[in-house]
C-alpha positions in Angstrom: -8.6 95.3 -33.5 -6.6 97.4 -31.0 -6.7 100.4 -33.3 -10.5 100.1 -33.5 -10.8 100.0 -29.7 -8.6 103.0 -29.4 -10.7 105.0 -31.9 -13.9 104.0 -30.1 -12.5 105.2 -26.8 -11.5 108.5 -28.5 -15.0 108.8 -30.0 -16.6 108.2 -26.6 -15.0 111.4 -25.2 -14.9 113.4 -28.4 -18.7 113.4 -28.9 -19.6 115.0 -25.5 -16.7 117.4 -25.8 -17.9 118.5 -29.3 -21.4 119.0 -27.9 -20.1 121.2 -25.1 -17.9 123.2 -27.5 -20.8 123.7 -29.9 -23.2 124.8 -27.1 -20.7 127.3 -25.8 -20.0 128.6 -29.3 -23.7 129.1 -30.1 -24.2 130.9 -26.8 -21.3 133.2 -27.3 -23.2 136.0 -29.1 -25.5 136.3 -26.0 -22.7 136.6 -23.4 -23.3 140.3 -22.9 -27.0 139.9 -22.0 -26.2 139.2 -18.4 -28.6 137.9 -15.8 -32.3 138.8 -16.3 -33.7 141.6 -14.1 -37.0 141.8 -12.4 -39.9 142.4 -14.7 -43.1 144.3 -14.4 -46.2 142.5 -13.1 -48.6 141.8 -16.0 -52.1 143.3 -15.9 -54.5 141.0 -14.0 -56.6 140.3 -17.1 -53.5 139.3 -19.1 -52.1 136.9 -16.6 -52.8 133.2 -16.8 -54.3 131.6 -13.7 -51.4 129.9 -12.0 -50.9 127.2 -9.3 -47.5 127.4 -7.8 -46.5 124.1 -6.1 -43.7 124.0 -3.5 -42.6 120.6 -2.2 -41.0 121.0 1.2 -39.3 118.5 3.6 -38.2 120.0 6.9 -37.7 123.5 5.4 -38.6 125.6 8.4 -35.5 127.8 8.0 -36.5 129.1 4.5 -40.1 128.3 3.8 -41.7 131.5 5.2 -39.5 133.8 3.1 -40.0 131.7 0.0 -43.8 131.8 0.5 -43.8 135.6 1.0 -41.8 136.3 -2.1 -43.9 134.0 -4.2 -47.2 135.3 -2.8 -46.1 138.8 -3.7 -46.1 137.8 -7.4 -49.5 136.1 -7.5 -53.0 137.5 -8.0 -56.3 136.7 -6.4 -57.1 133.9 -8.8 -53.8 132.1 -8.3 -53.0 129.3 -5.9 -49.8 128.8 -3.8 -49.7 125.3 -2.5 -47.0 123.9 -0.2 -46.7 120.2 0.3 -45.2 119.6 3.7 -43.8 116.2 2.9 -42.8 113.9 5.9 -41.9 117.0 7.9 -40.8 116.7 11.5 -40.5 120.5 12.0 -42.6 123.6 11.8 -42.6 123.8 8.0 -46.4 123.5 7.6 -47.2 126.0 10.3 -44.8 128.6 9.1 -46.0 128.2 5.4 -49.6 128.8 6.5 -48.7 131.8 8.5 -46.9 133.3 5.5 -50.0 132.9 3.3 -49.8 129.6 1.6 -52.3 126.8 1.3 -50.7 123.8 2.9 -51.3 120.0 2.6 -49.4 117.6 4.7 -48.2 114.2 3.6 -46.8 111.4 5.8 -45.5 108.2 4.1 -42.4 106.5 5.5 -41.9 104.2 2.5 -42.7 106.4 -0.5 -40.2 109.1 0.1 -38.8 111.7 -2.3 -39.7 114.8 -4.2 -41.5 113.0 -6.9 -44.1 111.6 -4.5 -44.6 115.1 -3.0 -45.2 116.6 -6.4 -47.7 113.9 -7.3 -49.6 114.5 -4.1 -49.7 118.2 -4.7 -51.0 117.8 -8.3 -53.7 115.4 -7.2 -54.8 117.8 -4.5 -55.0 120.6 -7.1 -56.9 118.4 -9.5 -59.5 117.8 -6.8 -60.6 121.4 -6.7 -63.7 122.7 -8.4 -63.4 123.0 -12.2 -63.9 126.8 -12.0 -60.8 127.0 -9.7 -58.6 124.9 -11.9 -55.3 126.6 -12.9 -54.2 127.1 -16.5 -50.6 126.6 -15.7 -48.7 124.7 -13.0 -45.4 126.1 -11.8 -43.0 124.1 -9.6 -40.6 126.0 -7.3 -38.3 124.4 -4.7 -38.6 125.6 -1.1 -35.1 127.1 -1.0 -35.4 129.2 -4.2 -36.0 132.8 -5.0 -37.8 133.7 -8.2 -37.0 137.1 -9.7 -39.7 139.6 -9.0 -42.6 139.8 -11.4 -41.5 136.8 -13.5 -43.8 134.0 -12.5 -46.4 135.0 -14.9 -43.8 135.5 -17.7 -43.0 131.8 -17.2 -46.7 130.9 -17.2 -47.5 132.8 -20.3 -44.7 131.1 -22.3 -45.9 127.7 -21.2 -49.5 128.5 -22.1 -48.5 130.0 -25.5 -46.3 127.1 -26.5 -48.3 124.2 -25.0 -44.9 122.8 -23.8 -42.9 122.7 -20.5 -40.9 125.8 -19.9 -37.7 125.9 -17.8 -36.4 129.1 -16.2 -32.8 129.9 -15.8 -31.8 128.2 -12.5 -28.6 129.2 -10.8 -27.0 128.1 -7.6 -24.7 130.7 -5.9 -21.7 130.1 -3.7 -22.4 131.6 -0.2 -20.3 134.5 0.9 -16.9 133.2 2.1 -17.5 129.8 0.4 -14.4 127.6 -0.2 -12.8 127.4 -3.6 -14.4 124.1 -4.4 -17.8 125.6 -4.0 -17.0 128.6 -6.2 -15.7 126.2 -8.9 -18.9 124.2 -8.5 -21.0 127.4 -9.0 -19.1 128.1 -12.3 -19.7 124.5 -13.4 -23.4 125.0 -12.6 -23.5 128.1 -14.7 -22.0 126.2 -17.6 -24.5 123.4 -17.3 -27.7 125.4 -16.5 -27.1 128.6 -18.4 -24.5 128.5 -21.1 -25.3 125.1 -22.6 -29.1 125.5 -22.7 -28.6 129.0 -24.1 -26.5 127.5 -26.9 -29.1 124.8 -27.7 -31.8 127.4 -27.6 -30.1 129.3 -30.5 -30.7 126.1 -32.6 -34.3 125.8 -31.5 -33.3 122.7 -29.5 -34.9 121.8 -26.2 -33.4 121.7 -22.7 -33.5 119.4 -19.7 -35.8 120.2 -16.8 -33.8 121.4 -13.8 -36.2 120.6 -10.9 -37.3 124.2 -10.0 -38.6 127.1 -12.0 -40.6 124.7 -14.3 -44.0 125.6 -15.8 -46.4 123.2 -17.4 -49.8 123.7 -19.1 -52.3 122.4 -16.6 -53.7 119.8 -19.1 -50.2 118.4 -19.4 -49.5 118.6 -15.7 -52.5 116.4 -14.9 -51.1 113.6 -17.1 -47.5 113.7 -15.8 -46.1 110.6 -14.1 -44.5 112.2 -11.0 -44.7 109.5 -8.3 -41.2 108.1 -8.3 -38.1 108.0 -6.1 -35.6 109.0 -8.8 -32.6 111.0 -7.5 -33.1 113.3 -10.5 -36.8 113.2 -10.9 -36.7 116.4 -13.1 -34.4 114.7 -15.6 -36.7 111.7 -15.8 -39.7 113.9 -16.3 -38.0 115.8 -19.1 -37.2 112.6 -20.8 -40.8 111.3 -20.5 -42.2 114.6 -21.9 -39.7 114.6 -24.8 -40.6 111.1 -25.7 -44.3 112.2 -25.7 -43.4 115.0 -28.2 -43.3 117.9 -25.9 -39.7 118.6 -24.8 -38.9 121.5 -22.5 -38.1 125.0 -23.7 -35.5 127.2 -22.1 -36.6 130.6 -20.8 -33.5 132.6 -19.8 -35.6 135.7 -19.2 -36.8 134.3 -15.9 -34.2 133.8 -13.1 -34.5 131.4 -10.2 -31.7 131.3 -7.6 -30.7 129.3 -4.6 -27.4 128.7 -2.8 -25.1 125.8 -2.2 -25.2 124.6 1.4 -22.6 126.2 3.7 -21.6 122.8 5.1 -18.9 121.0 3.1 -20.5 117.6 4.0 -23.9 118.7 2.8 -22.5 120.1 -0.5 -20.7 116.8 -1.2 -23.9 114.8 -0.4 -25.9 117.0 -2.7 -23.4 116.7 -5.6 -23.2 112.9 -5.1 -27.0 112.6 -5.4 -27.1 114.8 -8.5 -24.2 113.1 -10.3 -25.1 109.5 -9.4 -28.6 110.3 -10.6 -27.3 111.8 -13.8 -25.1 108.8 -14.5 -27.9 106.4 -13.7 -30.2 108.2 -16.2 -27.5 108.0 -18.9 -27.1 104.3 -18.4 -30.8 103.6 -18.2 -32.2 105.8 -20.9 -29.5 107.0 -23.5 -29.6 103.9 -25.8 -33.4 103.9 -25.9 -33.6 107.6 -26.4 -31.0 107.5 -29.2 -32.9 104.7 -30.9 -36.2 106.6 -30.7 -34.6 109.8 -32.0 -33.1 108.0 -35.0 -36.2 106.0 -35.7 -38.5 109.0 -35.6 -35.9 111.3 -37.4 -36.6 113.7 -34.5 -33.9 116.4 -34.4 -35.2 117.9 -31.2 -35.1 114.5 -29.4 -31.6 113.9 -30.8 -30.4 117.2 -29.5 -31.7 116.3 -26.0 -30.0 112.9 -26.3 -26.7 114.6 -27.1 -27.1 117.0 -24.2 -28.0 114.2 -21.8 -24.9 112.2 -23.0 -22.5 114.8 -21.7 -21.4 113.4 -18.3 -20.6 115.7 -15.3 -17.7 117.9 -16.4 -15.2 116.6 -13.8 -15.9 113.1 -15.0 -15.4 114.1 -18.6 -12.0 115.6 -17.7 -11.0 112.3 -16.0 -12.2 110.2 -18.9 -10.1 112.3 -21.3 -7.1 111.9 -19.1 -7.7 108.1 -19.0 -8.0 107.8 -22.8 -4.9 110.0 -23.2 -2.9 107.6 -21.0 -4.1 104.5 -22.9 -3.5 106.1 -26.3 0.0 107.2 -25.2 0.9 103.7 -24.0 -0.5 102.2 -27.2 1.5 104.6 -29.3 4.7 103.7 -27.5 3.9 100.0 -28.1 3.6 100.6 -31.9 -0.2 101.1 -32.3 0.3 104.4 -34.2 0.0 108.0 -33.1 -3.4 108.8 -34.7 -5.6 108.2 -31.6 -3.1 110.0 -29.4 -3.2 113.1 -31.5 -7.0 112.9 -31.7 -7.5 112.9 -28.0 -5.0 115.7 -27.6 -7.0 117.7 -30.1 -10.2 116.8 -28.1 -8.6 118.1 -24.9 -7.6 121.3 -26.6 -11.2 121.8 -27.9 -12.5 121.2 -24.4 -10.1 123.7 -22.9 -11.2 126.3 -25.4 -14.9 125.7 -24.5 -14.2 126.0 -20.8 -12.1 129.2 -21.3 -14.8 130.8 -23.4 -17.5 129.9 -20.9 -15.4 131.3 -18.1 -14.7 134.6 -20.0 -18.4 135.0 -21.0 -20.2 133.8 -17.9 -17.9 132.8 -15.1 -15.6 135.6 -14.2 -18.1 136.9 -11.6 -17.9 133.5 -9.8 -14.3 132.4 -10.1 -11.1 134.4 -10.7 -8.4 133.5 -13.1 -6.3 132.4 -10.1 -9.1 130.2 -8.9 -9.0 128.3 -12.2 -5.6 127.0 -11.3 -7.3 125.0 -8.6 -9.6 123.2 -11.1 -7.3 120.1 -11.4 -7.6 119.6 -7.6 -11.4 120.1 -7.9 -11.5 117.4 -10.6 -9.4 114.9 -8.6 -11.5 115.6 -5.6 -14.5 114.3 -7.5 -12.9 110.9 -8.1 -14.4 109.3 -5.0 -17.9 110.3 -6.1 -17.4 108.5 -9.4 -15.8 105.5 -7.8 -18.7 105.4 -5.4 -21.1 105.1 -8.3 -19.3 101.9 -9.4 -19.0 100.4 -5.9 -22.0 101.8 -3.9 -24.3 103.8 -6.1 -26.7 106.1 -4.2 -30.2 105.1 -5.0 -32.3 106.7 -2.3 -33.3 110.3 -2.1 -31.7 112.2 0.9 -32.6 115.7 1.9 -29.7 118.2 1.7 -29.1 120.0 5.0 -29.3 123.8 4.5 -27.3 124.8 7.6 
């Protein structure tokens, strides 16, 4: 019985490690491609009619620049709609002055990005049929979309009839501390390397919250009004269950930056990681059952990807299993599980090393990697907080 429990513990960490290793391995041939550059604007007659939806809550410091750079990529038949959601600042006025159509929403009880998106989609749906877009694109208020690429994203969504996710990266601000730079590398692994590997298999990706394009007929049916911490992940799950999982589009780049405040960065990471873990607990068993029942390889690939916990937590879990297996071996349970978890850790180290060499050297140096153990241990309070006092309410990240 003890041996069975040990092997189950090893399997619990071996499966996500194997998924990460396989994704990195499949992405490896594409490591020299680099970041996508700006693309030429398509001819007006070739461009789908787009509606770009920007949810914004107290974003007066960034909204005008975001609207200007988005407006520059849109044509006369396109719409740029900013939802000023529960704003107490000049977000709405500045967005209008920069050239966006603005709708304002005030609701003290239904708070969160999902409600703002739902409000915006319903506003767009109320327009005259002749003005209806062909594609809906969602971009966060603090993001920059590479020039000329909005319509590339829209065309892929229209051709495929499926959601399309751009490459979304978060950069460490100039002079950022080591922990933020390591977080930027982890972000590249999660949002660039791993989806790129799955794309090589024709497998879908998760939605990432910004740089997302949807055929308008699909967008009108999406269930957006919720207070999930990771509403993008929930939406991706819903669409995958409906038979239309998201496709990764690495040719289109969307960027933003981590907050400069250490407290804001920690709060942001806590929201993302608590939301991710909550999604895993709530949906993984059901999704796995559906994938096996339907014999749906694409849904199974999404399940495996969703089943990879935040990487710092995966490291801590491997260390925990290592300690348990080592103690059990000393007590006579046999060395098999111990050797298996050591092999697992070696495979994981290989995957991280390959990802760093191929995609991370511009973000963190080899010397910086020596600080990764401290970064991992620094995340321990975040995961203990999930067990003791899990974050359930959406809280805006301070930009300053």
